[in-house]
C-alpha positions as CSV (number, residue, x, y, z in Angstrom):
1,M,160.9,67.7,95.4
2,E,162.0,71.3,95.9
3,A,164.5,72.8,93.5
4,P,168.1,72.8,94.9
5,Q,168.5,76.6,94.6
6,Y,165.3,77.1,96.8
7,V,166.6,74.7,99.4
8,A,170.0,76.5,99.5
9,A,168.2,79.9,99.8
10,R,166.1,78.5,102.7
11,V,169.1,77.3,104.5
12,Q,171.0,80.5,104.0
13,R,168.0,82.5,105.3
14,A,167.8,80.2,108.3
15,L,171.5,80.7,109.0
16,A,171.1,84.5,108.8
17,E,168.0,84.8,110.9
18,D,168.4,82.1,113.5
19,E,169.4,83.6,116.9
20,R,172.1,80.9,117.4
21,T,174.0,81.8,114.2
22,H,173.2,85.2,112.5
23,E,175.6,84.0,109.9
24,L,175.9,85.5,106.4
25,G,179.3,84.2,105.3
26,I,178.6,80.5,104.7
27,R,178.1,79.2,101.2
28,V,175.4,76.6,100.8
29,D,175.3,74.1,97.9
30,V,172.7,71.4,97.3
31,R,173.4,68.4,95.1
32,G,170.7,65.8,95.1
33,E,170.2,64.7,98.7
34,Q,173.5,66.3,99.9
35,L,173.8,69.7,101.5
36,F,177.4,71.2,101.6
37,L,178.4,74.0,103.9
38,R,181.6,75.9,103.1
39,G,183.2,79.0,104.7
40,Q,185.2,80.0,107.7
41,V,184.2,80.6,111.3
42,T,186.1,81.5,114.5
43,G,185.4,78.4,116.6
44,A,184.4,74.7,116.6
45,E,181.2,75.4,118.6
46,R,180.0,77.9,116.0
47,R,180.8,75.4,113.2
48,A,178.6,72.8,114.9
49,L,175.8,75.3,115.5
50,I,175.7,76.2,111.8
51,A,175.5,72.6,110.9
52,D,172.6,72.1,113.4
53,V,170.6,75.0,112.0
54,A,171.2,73.9,108.4
55,G,170.0,70.4,109.2
56,E,166.9,71.8,110.8
57,A,166.2,74.0,107.8
58,A,166.6,71.1,105.3
59,P,165.5,67.9,107.0
60,G,166.1,64.8,105.0
61,L,169.3,66.0,103.4
62,T,172.7,64.8,104.5
63,V,174.7,67.7,105.7
64,H,178.4,67.9,104.8
65,N,180.1,70.4,107.1
66,E,183.2,71.6,105.2
67,I,183.4,74.8,107.2
68,T,187.0,75.5,108.4
69,V,187.8,77.0,111.8
70,M,190.2,80.0,111.6
71,D,193.0,80.4,114.1
72,V,192.3,83.8,115.6
73,R,195.1,85.1,117.8
74,G,195.6,88.4,119.6
75,P,197.8,91.1,118.2
76,G,201.5,90.4,118.3
77,E,204.3,92.7,119.2
78,E,204.3,96.3,118.0
79,E,206.0,96.8,114.7
80,R,208.7,99.4,114.7
81,L,209.5,101.1,111.5
């Protein structure tokens, strides 16, 4: 069995290099047969894509997607000082 830190590095590299994600801001932790993804993204579709790529990079591990979706809004009214 491959060391957890190598599996995590492989998943992080896949997230960074895969054309569907190009993601550098996700933390990957491996504990036994469990893979945990943590961080923030701007949409639910992106969150799902990251989990898909991680699962492809680490087949056989159970992926726990703990990534949160940020609420991104447009600028509000102009602030007057």
